[in-house]
N, C-alpha and C positions, 0 to 999 in steps of 0.2 A: 590715727587710722592708716596713715601711709606706710607704717611699718608692718602691717598685716601681710602675711603671705596670702596667696589666693585660697589655699586650703583653709587657713584660719578665718578669712573674711567670709567664705561660704557658710561656715558653721555659725558665725555671728549674724549673718543676714537671715539664715533660715530659722534661727532661734529668735529673731527679731530683737536682738540686743542692739543692733544698729540698723539703720535703713539704707537702702541703695542710694537715696537722695543725699543723705549725709556723707556717704562714702564718695560719691561723685563730686560733691562740693569740696571735700577735703583735697581731692586731686586737682580740681580746677583751680583752687587757691594756690596749690603748689606750682602749677603751670604759670599762673599769673606772676608768681614770685620769682621763678627761676628760668623760664623758657627764654626770656630775652638774653640771658647770660649764656645758657647752654645750647640754645638753638636746636633743640631736639625735635621740635615740631615745625613743619612747613605751614600746616593749616590746623587751627584749634577749632573744635566743634563743641563749644561749651553748651549751647542751646540744645543740640542734638543729645549730648550726654545727659542733661537734666531730664529731657523727654524720655530717653531710654530708662533712666533710673526710676522715674515716676511709674512707667509701665511695669518695671520689675516689682516695685512695692505693691502695686495692685495685684500682680500675680501671686506674690508671697502671701498677701492677706487672704487671697482666695484659695490658697492651698494648691496652686498650679505652678510651683517654681520649676524652672528649667535647670539644665546641668550647670551652667555658669552664670546664673541670674545675678545681675548686679555688679559683676566684676568689671572694673574700668580698664580698658585696654587702648594701646596705640596701634594703629594699622600702618605698616610701612607704606609709603606713598608710591608704591608700585602696583597695589591692588586697586582695581576700579571700584569706586564707591558711588552709587547712584545719587546724583544731585550734589555731590561734594567733589571739588576739583581734585584731579589726580594728575600730578605733574611729572612723576619719575625724576624729580629734582632737576629738570631740564627747562631751559627757555623754550624749547620746541613745544612743550606741553604746559607752559606756565598757566594758561587759562582754560585748560581742557576740563570740562565737566561731563562725565559719562552719564549716559541714559540707561546704564545697566550695572549690575552688581557682580563682582567676581564671586566665584564659588566659595572661596575661603572666607571672604568677608560676610557672605550670606550665611554660611554655617555658624559664624559667630553671632550674627543677628538671631538666628534660630535658637542658639544656645542661651540667649538672654544677656549677652555682654553689653557694656556701656561704652560707646565710642567717644573717646576723648579728642581724637584728632589723627592727622596723617603725619607720620614720622619721617624725618629727614633721611637722606641716603646719598651715596655717590650717584651721579647722573647716570640714568639707565642701569644702575647697579654696577657700574664699571669703576672699580677703585678699591683701595685698601684702608684709607683714612677718612673716607667721606668728604675729602677735600675737593672732589670734582663737582659737588653739588652747586647748582646755579644760585642756591640760596645761602651759601656759606656752610662751613663745616660745623657739625655738632661738637660739643666739648665733653670730655670724660669727667664725670662728677668726682672721681677719686682724688683729683688734685686740680682744682679749677685755676689756681694761681698760675700754674705752669702751662695751662692750656694744652693739656694732653689730648691725643686722639682717642675717640671712643671706638675706633675701628671702622671697618667698612666691608661691604656696602651698607650693612644694617646699623650704622653708627647712631642714627637718630633713635632707633628702637632701643638700643642698649643704653644710651644716655637717658632716655625717658624712664626706663625701668629702674636703673641703678640710682637715679635721683629721687625716686618716689613720685614722678609725674605720670606713672602708669603702673598697674600691678602686673601686667603681662603685655606682650607685644608679638606681632607677627614679623617675620623676616623672610628673606629668600637667601638660599645658599647655592651659588654657582661654582665657587671654587674655595669656599671657606667664609663666605660673607655673613654667616650667623656665628660660626664657631670662633673665628678669630676675635671679633669684637666682644663676644661674651667672655673669652679668656681674659682680656685686658680690662674688663669692667666688673669682674667678680660675679658673673651671672652664669646660668645654665642655658645653653642653646643647642637646639637639635636640628641636624640635617637628617630627616627621615629617609627611608628607602625611596629611591626615585619612583614616582608614580603613586606614592601613598597619599599625598596631598595634591589636589587638583591645581593645575596651572591656568585654568580657564579664567580670563579676566585679569590676569597678572601680566603687566607689560613685559614683553619678552626681551631677554638678553641673549642667552644661548639655550635653545629649546631642549636639547638633549641633556643639559646639565642643570638647569634651573630647578630648584627644589624648595617650595615653601615650607617653613618650619616655625616652631614656637620658641619664644624667649621669656624667661621668668627668673625669679630669684632662687627657686629650689627645684630639685628633680621632680618631686611630686606635682608641683605646679605645672611644669613642662608637660608631664604626663596628662594632666587634666586638659591643657590646651590642645595637645596632640589628639586626644580623643575627640575633641570637637572638630578639628581640622580634617582628620583623615576620613577617607571613604571614596568609593568608586564614583566617578563623574562621567556620564555618557557624553558630555560636551567636550571632554578632553581625551583625545585619541591615545595619549600616553598614560592615562590614569589606570592604575592597577585594580583589578577586581579582587580585592583582598580585604577580609574582615579583620580589623585590629581588635584583639581581645585584651583590653588593658584595664586592670583593676587598680584603683587607687584607694588608700595609699599603697605604694608598690610593696610587694613581698620580698623578703631577703633572698638572695640567690646564693649567698655564702654563709658559713657558720653552722653550728649544730651538726657537724659531720658532713655537710654538703661540699661537694668537690666541683671544681671548675678549672679548666685549662685556660690560662690567660697568656696570650702571646705578646712578645715584645719584638718589634721589627728590627732585625739585624742591621739593615742598611742605614737606619736613622742613628745608629750608634756613632757613626763618624761625622755626623752633621754638627756644625758648631752651634751651640746654644749657650745661654748664660749659665753661670754657676748656680744661680738661684733655681733656674728651671731644672737643671740636672739633679740638684739635691732634692727638690720637692718631688720630682718624678720618681727617684729612687726610694724616697720615704713612702710614698703612696703604694708603690709596687710591693715594698716590704710589708706594709700594712695588710695588703690583700693576701699575701702569703701567710701572714699570721692568723688569718681566719679560714684557711683551708684552700686557697687558690694554689694551683700548681703553675709556676711561671716557666714558660717555654719560649725559646727563641725561634722566631719564624722568619722566613725570607720572602720579600717581595722584590725580586731581582731588578725590575725596571722602575721602582718607585721614584728614584731620583731623576728619572726622565719624564715623570708625570708633568712637571712644571712646563717643560718645552712643548709637550704634546697639548697641554691645556691651552697654552697661549698661541697655538695654531687653530685648534678646533673652536674655542670660544669666540675669537674674533671673526672667524669664517661664518659662524652662525649669526653673530651680531650684524655683520655686513648685510646679510640676507634679511634679518628681521627688521632692521632699521631703514631698509629701502622704502618702507611704506610712508615715511615721514617726508612728504614732498610738497606740503603747503596746499594740496588740492582739496582734501576732504575734511581735515580737522587739524588743529594745532596751528603753529605759527605760519604766516604767509608773508613773504617779502616780495612785492611785485617787481618784476624785471621787464626787460624790453620785449621778451617773447617767452614762450613756455620753458625752454631750456634755461634761459637766464633766471626765470622765477625759481626753478628747481635749485639752481646753483646758489642764488642769494639766500633762499630760505634755509637750506641746509648749512650754508656757511655761518649764518647768523644763529641758527637754532641749536647747533651742537657745540659742546665744549671741546677743548683740545684733546682730552683723553679719549672721548668717544670718537672723534675724527681719526685719531691715531689707530684705534682698534679696527675701525671700519676700513681704513686703508690697508692695514695688514691683512684683514680678512678677505678683502677683494683681491689682493695680490695672490694669496695662497690658493684662491679658487680659480685663478686664471688658467687657461689651457696649458700654458707653459709650466705652471708651478703645481697644479692639482696633484699629480701623481708623486712628485718629488716631496712635497710638503704635506698636503692634507691627508693623502692616503697613508703616508708613512706614520703620521700622528695617529690616524685611526687604527693602524696595526699595533702601535705602542699601547693605545688604549685597550685593545683587546688583550694584549699580553698582561697588562696590569690587572684587568678583571680576572683573567685566568689565574694569575698569581695569588690574588686574594682567595679565590675558591680553593686553590691548593693549600694555602696557609690554614684555612679553616678545617682542613682534614686533620691537622695536628693540634688545633686549639679551638676553643669555643668562642672566645672574644679576644680582641686585641686592644692594648692600650699604648698610647704614644702622646707626646706633647701636642698642645694645640697651636703653639707658636714658640719662637726662640727666646722671647724676652717680654718684659712688661711694656706698658703703653709708652710711646715716644711722644715728644712735643709735636704739635701740628706744624711747627716751623722747621722741622727736620729737613735738611737739604739733601734730598735723595733723587737719583735718576729714576726714570720709569722702570728700568730693569731691576733696580734695588727694591722698588715697591713690589714688583711682581714676585721677587724672591721671598717675600714675606708669606706667600701662599704655599710654601714648600710642604708644610706638614698637613695641608688640608685638601689640595686639589685631587690627589689620587682617589679619594673616597667618592668625589663627584664623577670622575671618569669611570669608576667601577659601579656606581649607583648604589653603594652599600650605605647602611645607616651609621651615623656617627654623632655623638653628643659631646660637647665640651662642658666640663664640670670644674668648679674651682678646686685647685690642688693645694692652695695655701697662699700666704703672702710672702713676697720677696723681701730682701733686706731693705729695700726702699719703701716698704709698707704698701706696695701695689700688688694687686692680685695676678695670679697666673693660673692657667687652666690645663687640664689633661683631657685628651679624647678617649672615649670608649667606642670601638668600632665592631660591628657585627656583620653576619651574613645578611643578604637581602631578606627583608621581612622579619628579621630577628630584632625588631625595634624594642620590644618589651624587655628582652634580656639585656640589651644595651643600657636601657634606663635602670634596670635593677642593679647592675654592677656600678653604674655611675652613682647611685644612691649610697653605696658603701664608701666610695671615694669622698663624696660630699660629707659624710659623717666623720670620716677620719680628718679631713681638712678643717671642718668646723669653723669656717671664716664668718665673721659678723658682717653681713652685707646689708644691714638695715639702712635705709636712706638717711635717717637722722644720725646714724653713726658715721656715715660717709661725708655728709654735707652739713649736719647740724639742722636745727629747726627752721 
């Protein structure tokens, strides 16, 4: 059962070939077998999953099935879940149990999903390998012996889905935190248009960049999850009042005489990437051309400056958002000799090194001496990048580019913080511009590990982004069944 896609499982559940309880038990058994090795989950909710599955079976018997009834999912441990601890992978929130439900997790409850547990991540979503997690890094199932990264910050979500410990998962994408991990784990992951999915109840990293999105094994499955997640939320002031019209399975956007202008970003042509990535990218672009796409070169003049702008704006917002963790109202508290000493000791003990590093950077760039020189300059670059995307979409309908430069690296890789930050080069610009982007498997590299390609669209053009991604998925045709990757 763990090899079913969400689309396949829904059909079998609704025809009553399988029960939701059987499906949940199969995934719980998988978690019991592999989670100690892969470390994909921080908290496993087996009892909750079986209760959810039982409720699904009752609804199906009564003819009242919901959109995603019975589908077992992992919830990134950044989304507040009522009565279930929500840690953000930090010691600061190690024992925090919310009394409220995030909008995204509530939408999945309303859709009938089965909650298997809370997935591991980088602490407060700050990182690229999920190595900053207080609970240890998750492992990429594609080569467990080498202990490869599953990416970050949504590494626990991708590890869970790729290994068959969940059929789908939620992630958040602030600078590529869904797309990069999906690229190196052979999955489909989407950063929707900013505001399409509510941030309410999601632990904040950088509020103008954070974007909740879905992770699954196929494009159609991601479309189903996105349909459940998306929608206006009056509790989120940045939520977009936009109705997503998403029919599944997705309809072809190319072929049978249909034309589409697909852009390739000129500035990325000079960026060093692996030969495998370059070859697969060229093959998939040629495939699109063969079914009617017109390939055009487009320019995003400041896209290579996006990384620098991102690592000023994101830490600045993080330093503001994380100021609330002071040991006074919730979370860790380390008593000091007075109030200021309690603040200092609590924050020193509660945050990891990477979180501290980003808060220090963010506080510095927001200081009166640096605000205009650094933060406002970064904000101007951000606006220039957004304008450049708008200009590019006047000469093309959608854009394709690599999701990353190479396949998964060992967790033991000795890299400086700046080298880790550079891994976000292909993804951060889309967050700065707020446009939708999905990473879809492009094929397998010479080392038999997966690589991904991004499809990028105009704001609120999420459906067409997914439609083009489905063509790439069909051409790549990789076998990402969990038993193929890991065995039984």
